[in-house]
VOTIDREN-832636 format. One record per residue (C-alpha): x, y, z; residue in one letter; residue number from 1. Coordinates in steps of 0.02 Angstrom, whole numbers, always signed. Each point is the difference from the previous one (the first is absolute). Layout:
<node><xx>X</xx><yy>Y</yy><zz>Z</zz><resn>A</resn><resi>NUM</resi></node>
...
END
This chain:
<node><xx>+3914</xx><yy>+3911</yy><zz>+3139</zz><resn>X</resn><resi>1</resi></node>
<node><xx>+66</xx><yy>+179</yy><zz>+8</zz><resn>X</resn><resi>2</resi></node>
<node><xx>-93</xx><yy>+160</yy><zz>-23</zz><resn>X</resn><resi>3</resi></node>
<node><xx>+64</xx><yy>+29</yy><zz>-179</zz><resn>X</resn><resi>4</resi></node>
<node><xx>-71</xx><yy>-176</yy><zz>-47</zz><resn>X</resn><resi>5</resi></node>
<node><xx>-167</xx><yy>+41</yy><zz>+72</zz><resn>X</resn><resi>6</resi></node>
<node><xx>-8</xx><yy>+160</yy><zz>-94</zz><resn>X</resn><resi>7</resi></node>
<node><xx>+47</xx><yy>-74</yy><zz>-169</zz><resn>X</resn><resi>8</resi></node>
<node><xx>-120</xx><yy>-141</yy><zz>+32</zz><resn>X</resn><resi>9</resi></node>
<node><xx>-138</xx><yy>+125</yy><zz>+36</zz><resn>X</resn><resi>10</resi></node>
<node><xx>+41</xx><yy>+96</yy><zz>-160</zz><resn>X</resn><resi>11</resi></node>
<node><xx>+3</xx><yy>-157</yy><zz>-103</zz><resn>X</resn><resi>12</resi></node>
<node><xx>-171</xx><yy>-53</yy><zz>+64</zz><resn>X</resn><resi>13</resi></node>
<node><xx>-73</xx><yy>+171</yy><zz>-31</zz><resn>X</resn><resi>14</resi></node>
<node><xx>+63</xx><yy>-1</yy><zz>-178</zz><resn>X</resn><resi>15</resi></node>
<node><xx>-69</xx><yy>-177</yy><zz>-28</zz><resn>X</resn><resi>16</resi></node>
<node><xx>-171</xx><yy>+56</yy><zz>+69</zz><resn>X</resn><resi>17</resi></node>
<node><xx>+1</xx><yy>+151</yy><zz>-116</zz><resn>X</resn><resi>18</resi></node>
<node><xx>+48</xx><yy>-109</yy><zz>-148</zz><resn>X</resn><resi>19</resi></node>
<node><xx>-140</xx><yy>-121</yy><zz>+40</zz><resn>X</resn><resi>20</resi></node>
<node><xx>-126</xx><yy>+140</yy><zz>+13</zz><resn>X</resn><resi>21</resi></node>
<node><xx>+55</xx><yy>+72</yy><zz>-167</zz><resn>X</resn><resi>22</resi></node>
<node><xx>-10</xx><yy>-175</yy><zz>-82</zz><resn>X</resn><resi>23</resi></node>
<node><xx>-178</xx><yy>-21</yy><zz>+65</zz><resn>X</resn><resi>24</resi></node>
<node><xx>-59</xx><yy>+169</yy><zz>-62</zz><resn>X</resn><resi>25</resi></node>
<node><xx>+74</xx><yy>-38</yy><zz>-172</zz><resn>X</resn><resi>26</resi></node>
<node><xx>-86</xx><yy>-170</yy><zz>+0</zz><resn>X</resn><resi>27</resi></node>
<node><xx>-168</xx><yy>+77</yy><zz>+48</zz><resn>X</resn><resi>28</resi></node>
<node><xx>+20</xx><yy>+133</yy><zz>-141</zz><resn>X</resn><resi>29</resi></node>
<node><xx>+41</xx><yy>-134</yy><zz>-126</zz><resn>X</resn><resi>30</resi></node>
<node><xx>-151</xx><yy>-106</yy><zz>+54</zz><resn>X</resn><resi>31</resi></node>
<node><xx>-113</xx><yy>+152</yy><zz>-13</zz><resn>X</resn><resi>32</resi></node>
<node><xx>+62</xx><yy>+35</yy><zz>-175</zz><resn>X</resn><resi>33</resi></node>
<node><xx>-21</xx><yy>-184</yy><zz>-51</zz><resn>X</resn><resi>34</resi></node>
<node><xx>-180</xx><yy>+2</yy><zz>+71</zz><resn>X</resn><resi>35</resi></node>
<node><xx>-37</xx><yy>+157</yy><zz>-103</zz><resn>X</resn><resi>36</resi></node>
<node><xx>+69</xx><yy>-78</yy><zz>-155</zz><resn>X</resn><resi>37</resi></node>
<node><xx>-97</xx><yy>-159</yy><zz>+24</zz><resn>X</resn><resi>38</resi></node>
<node><xx>-159</xx><yy>+102</yy><zz>+27</zz><resn>X</resn><resi>39</resi></node>
<node><xx>+31</xx><yy>+99</yy><zz>-163</zz><resn>X</resn><resi>40</resi></node>
<node><xx>+28</xx><yy>-163</yy><zz>-91</zz><resn>X</resn><resi>41</resi></node>
<node><xx>-161</xx><yy>-78</yy><zz>+63</zz><resn>X</resn><resi>42</resi></node>
<node><xx>-96</xx><yy>+157</yy><zz>-44</zz><resn>X</resn><resi>43</resi></node>
<node><xx>+75</xx><yy>-3</yy><zz>-178</zz><resn>X</resn><resi>44</resi></node>
<node><xx>-42</xx><yy>-181</yy><zz>-21</zz><resn>X</resn><resi>45</resi></node>
<node><xx>-180</xx><yy>+27</yy><zz>+47</zz><resn>X</resn><resi>46</resi></node>
<node><xx>-28</xx><yy>+141</yy><zz>-120</zz><resn>X</resn><resi>47</resi></node>
<node><xx>-66</xx><yy>-83</yy><zz>-159</zz><resn>X</resn><resi>48</resi></node>
<node><xx>-32</xx><yy>+82</yy><zz>-166</zz><resn>X</resn><resi>49</resi></node>
<node><xx>-95</xx><yy>-84</yy><zz>-141</zz><resn>X</resn><resi>50</resi></node>
<node><xx>+120</xx><yy>-11</yy><zz>-147</zz><resn>X</resn><resi>51</resi></node>
<node><xx>-116</xx><yy>-109</yy><zz>-109</zz><resn>X</resn><resi>52</resi></node>
<node><xx>-178</xx><yy>+38</yy><zz>-59</zz><resn>X</resn><resi>53</resi></node>
<node><xx>-142</xx><yy>-71</yy><zz>+100</zz><resn>X</resn><resi>54</resi></node>
<node><xx>-43</xx><yy>-135</yy><zz>-128</zz><resn>X</resn><resi>55</resi></node>
<node><xx>+170</xx><yy>-83</yy><zz>+8</zz><resn>X</resn><resi>56</resi></node>
<node><xx>+30</xx><yy>-142</yy><zz>+125</zz><resn>X</resn><resi>57</resi></node>
<node><xx>-187</xx><yy>-44</yy><zz>+16</zz><resn>X</resn><resi>58</resi></node>
<node><xx>+9</xx><yy>-175</yy><zz>-82</zz><resn>X</resn><resi>59</resi></node>
<node><xx>+118</xx><yy>-140</yy><zz>-24</zz><resn>X</resn><resi>60</resi></node>
<node><xx>+22</xx><yy>-82</yy><zz>-174</zz><resn>X</resn><resi>61</resi></node>
<node><xx>+15</xx><yy>-190</yy><zz>+31</zz><resn>X</resn><resi>62</resi></node>
<node><xx>+9</xx><yy>-56</yy><zz>-181</zz><resn>X</resn><resi>63</resi></node>
<node><xx>+165</xx><yy>-71</yy><zz>-47</zz><resn>X</resn><resi>64</resi></node>
END
């Protein structure tokens, strides 16, 4: 292997490592955003508001 080949191999490996690092950072950011969205969804689902009056839904009519 000649010196030019070693230099180009080194450059290619460095570029690949940089690309991998960028991909990992983007993945971490996407996972963080997804976690925040899931947390907001869970919080929204747990918030309940009574839309019906208190006397509705207290009994079941079983007559046909």
